[in-house]
N, C-alpha and C positions, 0 to 999 in steps of 0.2 A: 504493500500500500504506500502510495506517495505521500510524504509529509511535506507541508508547505512551509517554506522559510521566508521570513520577512527581509527584503532587501530594499535598499534606498535607491530610488531613481532621481538623483539630483535633489530637486526641491519637493518631489512628490514621493510618497511611500506607496509601494504597490506590492502585492503578494504575487510572487512568481513561482510556478510549480517546479522546483528543483528537488530531486530526491535527496533527502538528508543523508549525509555520508559520515560514518563514524571513522575517524582517523586518529590513531593514537600518536600524538606528537608532543614533544616537550614544549613548555612555554618558553618565551624569550627569557624570562627571569631565570628559569632553570639552566638554560644554556649558558647564560652569562655568568652564573655562579659556579658553573662547572659540574653540576650534579648530573648532567647527561654527557656521556662520552661521545666524541666525534660530532660535535655540534656544527651546524652550518653557519655559525657566526664567523666574522672575518678573521678571527684568530686561527681558524682551521678551515681554510677554503675547500670547497668541493666535496664535503662529506655530508651525509644526510643528518638532519637534526635528531632523528630517532636513534642514531648511534651505531646501527648495524653495519657490517662490512658487505652484506649480500647486495646483489644487484637490485636496482629499482624494480618494484613490482608493476609499475605502470606499463601499459601495453601500447598506448597511443600518445602522440605529441601534437600540441597546437603551437605552432611556431609563429612568433611575431616577425614582421619583416624589417621595417626601418629601425636600425639600432641593434638588430639581432642577426639578420642575414646580410644586410647592406646598410651603408650610410649614404643617403642621397643617391648618387650614381656609382658608388664605389663598393664592391663586394667586401664584406668583412672576412678577415683571414680565417681560413678553414671552413667557411660556409659551404663552398662547393663540395668539398670532400665529405662534410657531414651529411648533406642531403643525398649525395651519391651512396653513402654507406647505409642510410635509411632505406633507399630504394633497393639496394643489393640484398639487405637482410629482410626485406619484406615487412618492415615496421610501418604500421599505419600512422599517417601524419597528415596534417593540413597546415597551410599557411593562413594566418588569421590577421587581417589588417584593419585598423580603424579608418584608414584613408579611403574615401569613396570616389576619388578622382578618376581612377582607371578601372576598366573591366578586368575580369579574370584572365581573358585572352591577352590583354595589354600587359598585365603584370607578369604573366608567364613569359612573354616575349622579352620584357625588360630583364627578367632574371636570367633567361637564356643568353642574353647579350653579356652577362657578367660571368657566364660559365656555370650558373646554378640551374639545375634541372628540376622544375616543379611543374607538372602538367596543370592545365587550367581547371580540371575537375578536382584539384586538391587545394584550390584557393577560395577563400571566403572573405568578402569585404563587408564593411558596415553598410554599404549601399545595397548589397544583395540581401542582407538581413533586414534592412529597413523596408525594402519593397515587399518582402515576404510577410513582415509583420502588418503592414498596411493592408495587404490583400486579405490576410487572415481576419482583420478587423472590419472587413466589408467596405473599405474605402476604394472607390472606383475612379475618382477624379482628384488629381493632386497638382499643386503648383510646386515644381521642383526648382530650387535655387542651387545650381551647381553644374556639374559636367554633363556632357552628352551621355557618358557611361551610366550616370545615375538615372537619367531619363529613360535609357534603354532597359535598365533593370526594372523600372516601373512598368514599362510597356510589356516586358516579358511576363509580368504577373497579371496582365490584363488591365493595368491602371492607365488611364488616359491623362497625359500631362496637358493641362489647360489653365485658362484664367478663371473659369467658373468652377473653382475647386472646393472639395470638402475639407482638404487638409493642405497645409504648407509643409514641405519637406526641405530642410536646409542641409545642403551638402557642401562640397568644396570645389572651387575652381578659381584660378587667378583672374578669370574673366568676369567674376561677379561685380556688378556695378550698383550705383545708388538706386537706379530704377528697379532693379531686382529686389532690393531690400524694401523699398517703398511699397512695391506691389505686395510683397509678403505681409507687411504690416497692415495694409488695407484689408487684405483677406482675413487675417486673424481678427481684426477689429469687427469684421462682419460676421464672425462666428466660426471661421475655419479652425480646425485643430492644428496645433503647432508641434512638429516633430523635427528632430535633428539626428543625422546619422551618427555623430560622435561629438563629445564635448571638449575635445582638445582645443584649447584656446590659441596655442601657438606651436610652431614646429621649427626646428633648427634651420638656419640659413647662414652657413659659414659660422662665424663667431657670434652672430646675432640670431634673432628669430623673426619670423614673419607670422601674421595672423592666420589662423586656421578656422576650421568649421565652427568651433565653439564661440569664437569671437563674433562671427556673423550672427549666430543664433542669439548671443547676448544682446546684440544691437536690436534685434526684433523684440526680444523679451523686454528690454528697457523701454523701447518706444511704445509698446502695447500694454505693458503691465501684465502680460500673460506668461505662464510658465511653459517651458519647452519640455517635451518628452524625448529624452536621449536614449539612443538604441545601442551604440557601440560600447566597447570596453570603457569603464569597468562594469557597466550594467550587464545583466545576465542574458540579454535578449538575443545574442548571437549563439547561445548554447544549443537550442534545438536544431539549428542547421548544422552545427558542428557534430552533434551526436548522429544525425542522419548521414552525414558524409563519412564519418569514421565507423559507424555501425557498432557503437560501444556505449557504455554507461559513464556518467561523470567520474566515478571512482577509478576508471581505467585510464584517465587522461592526466598528463602533466603539461601545464602551460609554460612555455619558455618565452621570456621577454626581458627587455632592458629597463622597464619602468615599473616601479612599485605601485604608482597611483593608477595605472591602467591595467597592465598585464597581470601583476600579482593580485591586485584587488579583484579583477575579473575572476581569477582562479578561486579566490576565497568566496566570492558571491555565488559561484557555480558549484562549489564542493569538489573541486578537482585538486590535483597536486600542483605545485608551483615551483618554478626555477628561475632565479634572477641571474642573468649573464651581464658581466661588466664590460660590454662591448659597445654600449651606446650612451645613454644620458645619465647613467648612474655610476659613480666611482666608488672606490672602496670605503671612503669615509661616509658617504651618503648611505651606502648599503648597510653599514653597521648600525645605523639609527633609523632605517626605513620602517615604515608601517604601511600596509600589513607586512609582517615578517614572513619571508618566503621559506618553503621547505628546504630548498637547496640554493646555494650561491656558488657560481663558478666564474673564474676570470674570463673564460672563453668557451667556444663550442667544442674544442678539442678536449678540454678537461671534462666537460659534460659527457661527451661520448665515452671517454675512458671509464667513467664512473657509472653511467646509467645504461649503457648498451652492452 
């Protein structure tokens, strides 16, 4: 019987049906006091918090993209070898990204250009999850602010992108202009529901950052006084599609990513295992005090493979 867990969807609280998972892990206080051997704190990298030397019991991986397999247009060291070994060993995995800019086909081609082989049917974007959720809720007309890929995801689910919309869906594109945001605000004020693919306010751009999907959604929220429904990580709404693609249960999955606030929090909200890799936005000092606390911490994918595969 499925037990319902309470999870937070930004400013709204919603009950999402995720099977409750009983996982015996040490608390952060226990690991820091040394009462559990082999802790995953930064004093002892790459070991499970539960202390055993046995291989990880997880059967499937959900891999973040930017910061985990690549940074911008540059592949992260050992990413190609890691995914090749997953393919060779028949390990079930998917790539899970909050960015709705590109389609699964486009992402697969981008990865292939970096020497990383992940087929399109193993890629899940927040745009895909958003379109699926809107269709499930009976929304047939939407005003999509974002890329052509996002509009195509909606069309693939039988949702018409139009101005006379039941809902506004905020995505990401560098081509978003003032009139797009103005139209979204007008529709929301007229009663349209407000959704957003993901709440990331900014993404790295060299040594600085640039506004992302969450920043656009925040503008609409601020202008209308309405709260947005966020779909991507750390919210659990990408989980049903991930389970369908992997053909497994939440307790069979370990989520791998570089951000505690999205990747690790997503894992905790969904009842899966979690692994933080220090190849992206989180360094050692930040990882040592991050919340939520991951089950595993590794410097890179090579260390992860050595311990968990």
